[in-house]
MINU-306570 format. One record per residue (C-alpha): residue number from 1; residue in one letter; x, z, y. Coordinates in steps of 0.2 Angstrom, whole numbers, padded with zeros to 4 digits. Last residue first. Layout:
N
+------+------+-------+-------+-------+
: resi : resn :     X :     Z :     Y :
+------+------+-------+-------+-------+
:  NUM :    A :     X :     Z :     Y :
...
+------+------+-------+-------+-------+
This chain:
188
+------+------+-------+-------+-------+
: resi : resn :     X :     Z :     Y :
+------+------+-------+-------+-------+
:  188 :    K : -0008 : -0024 : -0035 :
:  187 :    T :  0003 : -0018 : -0021 :
:  186 :    V :  0021 : -0018 : -0021 :
:  185 :    E :  0030 : -0004 : -0012 :
:  184 :    L :  0045 : -0009 : -0001 :
:  183 :    D :  0057 :  0005 :  0001 :
:  182 :    D :  0066 :  0001 : -0016 :
:  181 :    A :  0071 : -0016 : -0008 :
:  180 :    Q :  0079 : -0007 :  0007 :
:  179 :    I :  0089 :  0004 : -0005 :
:  178 :    F :  0094 : -0011 : -0015 :
:  177 :    M :  0101 : -0020 :  0001 :
:  176 :    D :  0110 : -0004 :  0006 :
:  175 :    L :  0120 : -0005 : -0010 :
:  174 :    Q :  0126 : -0022 : -0005 :
:  173 :    S :  0133 : -0014 :  0011 :
:  172 :    E :  0129 : -0013 :  0029 :
:  171 :    P :  0112 : -0020 :  0027 :
:  170 :    R :  0109 : -0033 :  0042 :
:  169 :    S :  0095 : -0027 :  0054 :
:  168 :    K :  0077 : -0023 :  0054 :
:  167 :    G :  0074 : -0009 :  0066 :
:  166 :    N :  0057 : -0012 :  0074 :
:  165 :    H :  0065 : -0024 :  0088 :
:  164 :    Y :  0073 : -0034 :  0074 :
:  163 :    E :  0056 : -0036 :  0066 :
:  162 :    T :  0049 : -0041 :  0083 :
:  161 :    I :  0064 : -0053 :  0085 :
:  160 :    E :  0059 : -0060 :  0068 :
:  159 :    H :  0041 : -0063 :  0072 :
:  158 :    I :  0045 : -0071 :  0089 :
:  157 :    L :  0058 : -0082 :  0081 :
:  156 :    N :  0045 : -0088 :  0068 :
:  155 :    Q :  0032 : -0092 :  0081 :
:  154 :    T :  0046 : -0102 :  0090 :
:  153 :    A :  0051 : -0111 :  0075 :
:  152 :    A :  0033 : -0115 :  0071 :
:  151 :    V :  0030 : -0122 :  0089 :
:  150 :    L :  0046 : -0133 :  0088 :
:  149 :    E :  0040 : -0139 :  0071 :
:  148 :    N :  0023 : -0144 :  0077 :
:  147 :    I :  0032 : -0152 :  0093 :
:  146 :    F :  0043 : -0163 :  0083 :
:  145 :    E :  0040 : -0180 :  0092 :
:  144 :    Y :  0038 : -0172 :  0109 :
:  143 :    D :  0020 : -0176 :  0115 :
:  142 :    S :  0018 : -0160 :  0124 :
:  141 :    Y :  0009 : -0143 :  0119 :
:  140 :    L :  0024 : -0132 :  0119 :
:  139 :    E :  0030 : -0139 :  0134 :
:  138 :    T :  0049 : -0142 :  0133 :
:  137 :    K :  0060 : -0136 :  0148 :
:  136 :    P :  0076 : -0147 :  0148 :
:  135 :    T :  0088 : -0144 :  0134 :
:  134 :    K :  0105 : -0135 :  0137 :
:  133 :    L :  0121 : -0140 :  0130 :
:  132 :    K :  0138 : -0131 :  0130 :
:  131 :    I :  0154 : -0140 :  0124 :
:  130 :    E :  0165 : -0133 :  0110 :
:  129 :    E :  0182 : -0137 :  0104 :
:  128 :    K :  0185 : -0140 :  0085 :
:  127 :    S :  0194 : -0157 :  0089 :
:  126 :    R :  0179 : -0165 :  0080 :
:  125 :    L :  0168 : -0157 :  0093 :
:  124 :    I :  0156 : -0143 :  0090 :
:  123 :    K :  0141 : -0144 :  0100 :
:  122 :    I :  0135 : -0128 :  0108 :
:  121 :    G :  0119 : -0119 :  0112 :
:  120 :    A :  0104 : -0118 :  0124 :
:  119 :    L :  0086 : -0121 :  0121 :
:  118 :    T :  0072 : -0121 :  0134 :
:  117 :    V :  0054 : -0117 :  0128 :
:  116 :    S :  0037 : -0119 :  0136 :
:  115 :    G :  0020 : -0111 :  0137 :
:  114 :    T :  0002 : -0116 :  0135 :
:  113 :    K : -0002 : -0111 :  0117 :
:  112 :    I :  0013 : -0101 :  0112 :
:  111 :    N :  0013 : -0090 :  0128 :
:  110 :    G :  0021 : -0092 :  0145 :
:  109 :    N :  0040 : -0096 :  0147 :
:  108 :    I :  0051 : -0094 :  0131 :
:  107 :    K :  0070 : -0095 :  0133 :
:  106 :    V :  0080 : -0097 :  0117 :
:  105 :    E :  0099 : -0095 :  0117 :
:  104 :    S :  0112 : -0098 :  0103 :
:  103 :    V :  0107 : -0114 :  0096 :
:  102 :    Q :  0120 : -0123 :  0086 :
:  101 :    L :  0125 : -0141 :  0085 :
:  100 :    Q :  0137 : -0151 :  0074 :
:   99 :    L :  0125 : -0151 :  0060 :
:   98 :    L :  0114 : -0164 :  0068 :
:   97 :    K :  0129 : -0175 :  0070 :
:   96 :    D :  0133 : -0173 :  0052 :
:   95 :    S :  0115 : -0177 :  0047 :
:   94 :    V :  0116 : -0193 :  0057 :
:   93 :    N :  0132 : -0199 :  0049 :
:   92 :    S :  0125 : -0194 :  0032 :
:   91 :    N :  0110 : -0205 :  0033 :
:   90 :    V :  0091 : -0204 :  0038 :
:   89 :    G :  0095 : -0187 :  0045 :
:   88 :    E :  0093 : -0169 :  0039 :
:   87 :    C :  0095 : -0155 :  0051 :
:   86 :    Q :  0084 : -0144 :  0038 :
:   85 :    D :  0071 : -0140 :  0051 :
:   84 :    I :  0071 : -0157 :  0059 :
:   83 :    D :  0069 : -0167 :  0042 :
:   82 :    K :  0071 : -0186 :  0043 :
:   81 :    V :  0079 : -0188 :  0060 :
:   80 :    L :  0084 : -0205 :  0064 :
:   79 :    D :  0068 : -0209 :  0074 :
:   78 :    A :  0072 : -0194 :  0085 :
:   77 :    D :  0088 : -0201 :  0091 :
:   76 :    V :  0103 : -0189 :  0090 :
:   75 :    Q :  0113 : -0182 :  0105 :
:   74 :    E :  0098 : -0185 :  0116 :
:   73 :    T :  0098 : -0167 :  0123 :
:   72 :    L :  0080 : -0165 :  0116 :
:   71 :    V :  0085 : -0172 :  0099 :
:   70 :    A :  0101 : -0162 :  0096 :
:   69 :    L :  0094 : -0146 :  0103 :
:   68 :    H :  0078 : -0149 :  0092 :
:   67 :    G :  0089 : -0150 :  0076 :
:   66 :    D :  0097 : -0134 :  0080 :
:   65 :    F :  0081 : -0124 :  0083 :
:   64 :    L :  0077 : -0119 :  0065 :
:   63 :    R :  0095 : -0112 :  0065 :
:   62 :    F :  0089 : -0098 :  0076 :
:   61 :    A :  0076 : -0092 :  0063 :
:   60 :    T :  0089 : -0093 :  0050 :
:   59 :    R :  0100 : -0081 :  0061 :
:   58 :    L :  0085 : -0069 :  0062 :
:   57 :    D :  0083 : -0070 :  0043 :
:   56 :    N :  0101 : -0066 :  0041 :
:   55 :    H :  0098 : -0049 :  0049 :
:   54 :    Y :  0105 : -0044 :  0066 :
:   53 :    Q :  0120 : -0033 :  0068 :
:   52 :    R :  0117 : -0016 :  0077 :
:   51 :    G :  0122 : -0014 :  0095 :
:   50 :    C :  0107 : -0020 :  0102 :
:   49 :    E :  0105 : -0027 :  0120 :
:   48 :    N :  0087 : -0025 :  0125 :
:   47 :    T :  0079 : -0032 :  0141 :
:   46 :    I :  0062 : -0026 :  0147 :
:   45 :    I :  0051 : -0038 :  0157 :
:   44 :    D :  0038 : -0028 :  0167 :
:   43 :    D :  0020 : -0028 :  0159 :
:   42 :    S :  0009 : -0041 :  0153 :
:   41 :    E : -0009 : -0044 :  0158 :
:   40 :    G : -0022 : -0045 :  0143 :
:   39 :    N : -0032 : -0030 :  0150 :
:   38 :    E : -0025 : -0019 :  0136 :
:   37 :    L : -0007 : -0022 :  0141 :
:   36 :    R :  0004 : -0035 :  0133 :
:   35 :    V :  0022 : -0029 :  0133 :
:   34 :    S :  0036 : -0039 :  0141 :
:   33 :    Y :  0051 : -0046 :  0132 :
:   32 :    S :  0070 : -0049 :  0134 :
:   31 :    Y :  0082 : -0051 :  0120 :
:   30 :    T :  0100 : -0047 :  0116 :
:   29 :    C :  0106 : -0050 :  0098 :
:   28 :    R :  0122 : -0045 :  0090 :
:   27 :    E :  0133 : -0055 :  0077 :
:   26 :    N :  0145 : -0060 :  0091 :
:   25 :    V :  0132 : -0067 :  0102 :
:   24 :    L :  0114 : -0072 :  0099 :
:   23 :    V :  0103 : -0074 :  0114 :
:   22 :    T :  0084 : -0071 :  0117 :
:   21 :    H :  0072 : -0073 :  0131 :
:   20 :    T :  0054 : -0071 :  0135 :
:   19 :    L :  0046 : -0063 :  0120 :
:   18 :    L :  0029 : -0057 :  0123 :
:   17 :    L :  0027 : -0040 :  0113 :
:   16 :    L :  0009 : -0035 :  0109 :
:   15 :    N :  0004 : -0049 :  0097 :
:   14 :    D :  0019 : -0048 :  0086 :
:   13 :    Q :  0017 : -0029 :  0086 :
:   12 :    E : -0001 : -0032 :  0078 :
:   11 :    S :  0007 : -0043 :  0065 :
:   10 :    S :  0021 : -0031 :  0062 :
:    9 :    K :  0009 : -0016 :  0060 :
:    8 :    T : -0002 : -0026 :  0048 :
:    7 :    Q :  0013 : -0031 :  0038 :
:    6 :    K :  0020 : -0013 :  0037 :
:    5 :    N :  0002 : -0007 :  0032 :
:    4 :    T :  0002 : -0020 :  0018 :
:    3 :    K :  0019 : -0015 :  0012 :
:    2 :    A :  0015 :  0003 :  0012 :
:    1 :    M :  0000 :  0000 :  0000 :
+------+------+-------+-------+-------+
């Protein structure tokens, strides 16, 4: 029963926290959010710079934006992308280009239905040097070719940041992974 309660609490929390900005740096996450008040308005923006390492699920949530960074900054033509979530192109050359980019910052303006997203990250050059890239603001209701995937990635990131906010972090050791698994109670 505890797992169901945790899921309900997390879902309720997802609706209360309005994520506005998040950055991954050196295995740590900094994020800004406001809290939705009972009247539907949002409160002041709060920035949280966490000292604990983020969970791999949060890293995976950020990786879902990498292909979007490539397409939205015109590093790769959208018609050459086979699977934006997996950074898979129509051939290995395109896939290699998609894999050269890494998003490290997501800015969310507004809400998931009427808002927009701006991505920032790096492109790793053949010389192993890095250049910074930033997308233009992309409306979450626009005619962008991969808008459904972008909205889903944004929703997933909001969920993972909420989990991180509630204490989810990378286990410190293999033993801790088993302890976390024992804490989850399966309902029948």
